[in-house]
N, C-alpha and C positions, 0 to 999 in steps of 0.2 A: 504494500500499499505506499502510495505516494505520503511527502510528508504535509500534515496538514498546516496552512500559512494561517494560524490562528489571529497574528498581528493584523496583518489584513482583513479577516472577519471581524477583529472586532475593531478595528477600523472603517469596516461599512457600517455594522451596528452603530457606532461612535456618530458619524454622518446623516443616518437615518433616524437618529434619536433626535439632533440636533435639531435638524427639519422640523421632526414635528412640532418642538419647543418652537422654533419658528414661527410657525402657521400656526398654534396653539399655543400661546404664552398664559393666554388666561387659567391654562388647564394644567399645563406642565412646565416643571421646573429644570431648569439644566442640570444634567449628573454626568458623572465620569464616573471610569470604572474605576476600581482600586487597583494597585500596581501589584505586581506579579505576588505569587505565593512565593514563599521560602520552602526548601526541603523541611525545614524545622515545622512550619506551620500546616504544610500537608502531611508531615509525619503525625502531628498533633490531632489535625482533625480525624486520621486513621485511628488513631488509638482512641480517640471518644467516642469512634462509631466502632468499633468493634471489628473492623474488617477493613479492606482498602476500599477507597475510591472507586467508583469507576475506572478504567483505565483512561479514555478520552475525556471526562473532566477532568480528572486529574492533570492532564496534558494541560487542557484551556485554563485551569486556576494555576497555571505555571506563567500564564501571559497576562492574567487578570482575574484579581482575586476576592470577585463578586461585583456587585455593580448593583447602588439604590436605584431605585422606579427605572430597571432595564427596560420595561416591559411595562408600558401603562403605569400604571402604580404597584407593579412588583417588582419585588427585591429578589435577585440572581445572590443566594448565599455565597459567602467566601468561607474561606476557611475558618475564621475567627468565629461565624455562626455554626459553622457544621457542629451537630452534637451537644450546641450548648445555645443558650442565651434566647433572648424572648421572640426573635423571627424564629428560630429554629424551633421552639415550642409552638407558635403560633401555626407554624408549616405542620407540624406532627396533629395538632388537634383541628386542622380542616381535613388530613386525612383520615382522621378517626372520625369526625363528622360525616365524610364520604363513605365511608366503610358503614357507620350505623344506620344509616338512610336511602343507601341506593344500592340497586342490584351488581354485585364485583363477582358476581361469576366468572365474568370474560378477565378480569383481573389478576395479579398476581396475589398470592397472599399478603396482607397487610406486613407481617413481616419482613418481607422480601421487597419494600421499598423504602426508600427515602426523600424529602423533600429537597428541589436545588432551587425553585423559583418559587416566592410566598407573596400572595397578594396582601395587602396592607389594609385593604376595603371591601373586598368583596370574598367570596369563597373560594375562588382560584387556587390552586396550587399545584405546581406540574414538581414531576416527581421522575426518579430513575429508579430503575430495579438494580438488586443486589445480585438477581439471580437470572436464568435463563441463557438464551444464546448471545455469543459476542457477533455481533453484526458489524464486519471494517471497524473492529477495534473496540467496540462498546457496547453496552446492556441499552436496552429500549428506555425510551424516555415517555412519560405518558401523562396527558393535562386531565385533570379533576378537576370537573364544573359542573353546575348541573347535575341533572338525572343521569345524563349520560355522558361518559369519558369524551374529553374532547379527543384534541389530536394524538394519535402516537409515534414515534419517531425511532428509526432503527439505532440511534445512536446521539451522542451528544453535537457531531458535526451536522446532522440534520435536524435535531432539534434549534442549534444555533442559526442555522440558514433560515429556518421557518420563524425565528423571534425576528429576525431581519425583514421579512416578508410581513409579517403581522404588524410591525412597524409602518412597512410602505403604504399597506391597506390602510393604517389609519390616517396618514398623510393624505392619501385618495380622497378619503373620506372629510375629511376637515377640508380641502381644494374645493369639492363639490360643494360643500355648504356655503363655503365662501363666494363661489360662481352663482349661487344663490340669492346672494345678497341678504 
């Protein structure tokens, strides 16, 4: 498999996020990704989890260690959040709420997922599997929102690309609203 250019992909996400802020400053504040995780931070997060991070997520965190309000109002959890703190706890609560209230027969068991993207306002949470197949270097990512799970992605790369696309869809929506007057 070719080396993933996480630096370029983070740049694409940053440009899209900034365009969203430019078009809807009344809704979105500027944010930037956190600096890369150190080997010590990655190891500490894995110690708290009690298992290794997803391989591609670990690689991505080595380029940007989380990002507040990365996608809409959702925070991409960095190593300082993984396994501890209020954002982690809220992500676990959202997962538990989902598993308590919706049909999860089509999902991994609750103990085989952990949060990676947590909404501050809604009941959205994106999770990564600890088990299951490795596809192109990583585990599946799943969006839990509402009555049925949203999107599912084969790995962190596919998830990241989808987050950029979701941001671009938001930009298009705000542009359409502005055109309507």
